[in-house]
N, C-alpha and C positions, 0 to 999 in steps of 0.2 A: 096904782100900778095894776096893769092887766096883762095876762099872758094869753096868747092865741096859738093853738097848735096848727102848724102849717103842713107838715109832712112827716111820714114815717118810712124808714127804710129797714126792712128785715134782712139782715146780712146773713148770707149763706156762708158759714164758716165752720171749719173743722175744730176750732178751739172756742173756749168760752171767754167772755169779758175781754174782747179784743181792745187793744189800745188804739187811740186815734189822735190826730193833730189837725189844726186848721191854720190857714195863712191867708191874709188879704193885703195886697200891695197898697201903699199910701199914694202912689203916683200913677199906677196903671190899673186897668180893669183885669186884675189877675187874682183869682180866688182858687185855693186848693184845700181840699179835705182828704186826708189820707187815713185809711183804716186797714188794720191787719186782718186778712181773711183766712190765713192759716200760717204755719210756721215759716213759710217761704214766700208768700205773696202779699202784696200791698194793693189795696183798691184805691185808685186815684179818681176823685170827683173834682173836675176842673171847671171853673167858671160856671158853676151851677149851685149857688148858695142855698137855693130852696129845694135842692135834691128832687128834681122833677122826673128822673128817669129810673127804670129798674136797674138792678145791680149789673146785669149782663151788658148794658150799654156803656159802662164805664171802663176805663183802661186798667189793666192789671200790671203791676211791676214785680218782677221776680227778684228774690234775694238769694244769697248762698247760705242763709241760716238753716240749720238742721234741727233746731229746737225752737220752742215758743218765743215769740217776740213780746217783750215786756213794756217797751216804750218806743214812741215815734216822735221825732221833732223835725220841723221844717225851718231852714235857715231864714234869717231876717230879710234876705233878698229874694226868697222864694225859689232858689235854684237847687238847693241840696236837701235831700231827705236822709236823715240819720235813723238807724234802727238799732235797738239794744235787745240782746237775746239771752235766753237761758243757756246757749252754747258758749257763753262767756265772751262773746265778740260784739263789736260795734261795726256796722257797715255804713258806708256813704254811697248814695246813688244820686247822680246828677240827672235832673228831670229831662234834660235834652240829650246828654251824651251817654247816660247809663251808669252802671256800677263802676266805682273808682277803686283803684288798687291801693288798699290801705292795710295796715297791720295794727289794729286797735283791739286790745283784749285785757281782761282781768283774769284772776285765778278762780273766779266764781261767777255765777250768773250775773249779768248786768241788769240792774233793776230800773235805773233812771238816767236820762241824759238831758242836757240843756245847752243850747247855743248861747254864746255871748251876744250882747246887743249888736255888735258889728258883724257877727257871724263868722269871725276868724278863729274862735276858740270853741271847742266842744268840751263840756264837763260830763263826767260819768260817775255813777255810784254803783256799788256792787254788794253782793252777799259776802264778798271777801273782806268787808268792812272798810275798804279804801275808796277814796275819791281821786279821780285822775283828771288832768286837763290835757287837751290835745290841740296842737297847732294845725288847723285845717286851712290856713290862708292859701296854701298852694292849690287847693281845689278851686279857688276863685279865679285862677288864671289857666284853668284847664283848657286844653285843645283836644280835638278828636284824636290827633296823632299820638298824644301822650298817654292816652287811656291804658294801653297795654304795655307801655314801655317804661313807665316811671312809678316807683313806689312813693306816693304822695305823703304818707304819714308812717313813720317807722317806730315811734316811741313817744311816751307821754312827756309833756313839759314839766309837770309837777305830779307828785303823788302825796296825798294828804291822808294820814293814818292816825286818827285820834278817837274814832268810835270803837266801842267794844262789842258791837253786834252789827248785823247787816245794815247797810245804808239803803233806805227805801225811796227817799225823795230828795230832790235838790232844786234850787231856783236861784236866779240872779235878778237884780233890779232891771227894769225895762230900759232905762237910759244909762245905766252904770254897771260895768262889768268888773269893777274893782273888788267887789265882795260877793261871796257865795254863801247861801244858807243850805244846811243839810239836816235831814231828820233820820233817825235810826230806831231800830228796835231796842236799843239800849235806853230809850226814853229821853234822850238828849237832843237838843237843837244846837248845832255849831254854826258860828259865823266865821268865815275864812277870808283872809286877804289873798286874792287870786294871784297877785304879783309874786309873792314869795311862798305861798302855801301855809302861812302861819295861822293858827287858830286865834282869832281876835276875842271871841266871847263864847261862853257856853251858857245856854239858857235851860233852866229846869222849871217845871210848872210850880205855881204857888200852892199853898197848903190846901186850898179848896178843890184842887184838881183831883186828888185821890186820898182817901183816908184809910184804905185797907192794906197799905203797904205794897201793893202790886205796882210793877213798872208798867206805864202806859206807852206802848210803842208809838213813835211819831211816824205818820204815814203820808202827810201832805204838808208842804211848806210853800207859801206863795207871797211874794213881795207885792205891796201896793204899787200903783203906777208911779208915784212920786218917790218910791224907794225908802220911805221913812218908817213903814210899818211892815210887819210880817204876820201873815195869816197862817195858823198852825192847826192841824187836825190830828188827833190821836185815835188809836184803834177803837176806843169806846164811843167814837162819834162826836165827842165834844170839840168845838171849834173855838179858838182863842185868837185875839188880835194882840200882838206884842208891839210895844215900843222897844225895839231890840237894843237901841242905843242906851236907853235907861235900864234895860233888863227887867221890864215889868209888863204885866198883862193889863191892857186898858179896856178890853171888852171880852165878854164870854157869850157865845151864841149857842143856844141849846133849846130845843122844844121842851119846856118844863113839864109837859104832860107825859113825856117819855122817860122811862128809867134808863140810865146809862149802863151799858155793859160792853165787855170786850166783844168785838165782832169777828166774824170769820173771814171777811173780805174787806179790801180797801175801797172806800167810796169817794165820789168826786167832790171837788171843791174849787171855787173860783171867785174872783171879784166881778161885779157888774157895775158899769159906770153909765150914767145918762150921757149920751153923745152930745147933747146940747148944753149940759151943765155938769162938768166933771166933779163939782163939789158934792153932787148927789151920788153917794157910793153905797153899794149893797154887797152882801155876801150871799153867794149861791152855794147851797149844800145839798149833796145827794145822800140819801139814807139807805140803810140796810134793808128796810122794808119797801123800797121803791118809791119814796116820796121826794119831791123837789121842794126845798125850802129856800125862801129868800128873806133875808133879814136887813133891816135898815141899820147901817153902821153906827149912826149917831144915837138913835133911840134904843137899839137892840130889838125893836119890835119885829115879830114874825109876820111879814106882810103876805107871803104866799106859802101855802102848804098843800100841795096837790099830788095825788098819786099819778105815776107814769104807768103806761100800759104793761101788760103781761103779769098780772097776778102777783104784784109785789116783788119782782126781781130787783135786786139791789142796783143802785145807780153807780156805775163803776167809774165814769168819767164825765166831766162837764167842760165844754169849750164855749167861749163867748166871742162873737164877731159883731161889734157895734150893738144893734138892737136884736140880735139873733142869739138864742141859747140852744146849743146842741147837747143833748143828753144821751149817753149810751148806757144801756143796762146789761145785766149779766146774761140775758138771753139774746144778746147781740142785736138789739133793736135800737136804731138811732132815731131819736125824735127831735124835731125842730120846732121851737117856739119863738114867736116874735113878742117883743115887750113894748107896751105903751106906757110911758112914764106919766 
């Protein structure tokens, strides 16, 4: 495996560690990369996967948020942008028609959002310890005339309240929206049935995870593409792969030369698949000291361990688009790498 750095975009932003999201259509030449550039604006990089232009040449999208944006998601059809904010609200913006009239909120800052595989349901997690699901199917039949005349979303479908601390991360399988995984600062991973909101399973780390009695907050959960496994990251930077149906850890990924400790910030995590052979699966991990790690899922071997630019700024988010890896660091620098398998 070989990585080649292709481009760097230094984002001019009034906030640190901006969230971002990527989208690539399966059927059309439609690529979108969205980044938050302050508490009210989103930068849209469209049909430019290699990020060849300066920031000023890309479109900006205004939101009505008045506090920082914590998460950004693009719907599966590439039409809707969802933003989650510290102002306790979630906004939807149609890329063609603009901001939609919705009423989606929590009683605390919204930390994480995720679209269902069909794009008709949006899930949200919050510091208020709740997870909510929202029916956004109405947005799919939006017309320009209805923009200012119709409240598309007026209340949650379900509210799931089983965590005892803030919900930081959530995910659903790529092909199946019937289950939802959540991670919380209470150190627990919950698996929910999205149809009725019932908690199906609670996962806690095995004995080798921590022997000092401290709770390890869960900061990232990510389903494998086949939906059979769940990748989980705790605030101490340790990554584990769960067979969540059996309730056991099958792999642990950690640079053995580094001592684990609770970090001050959440760092990126994702899967990487060989586009020509989906059986070749890798784990991409961003570290607190600004390194990009790639592990082989089968052997657990650390294949890549390279520093990203800017003097060790932590890797806050990682997105993957086929053979492209986008890494965002705490200094708001977006780096693009291509992978040769």
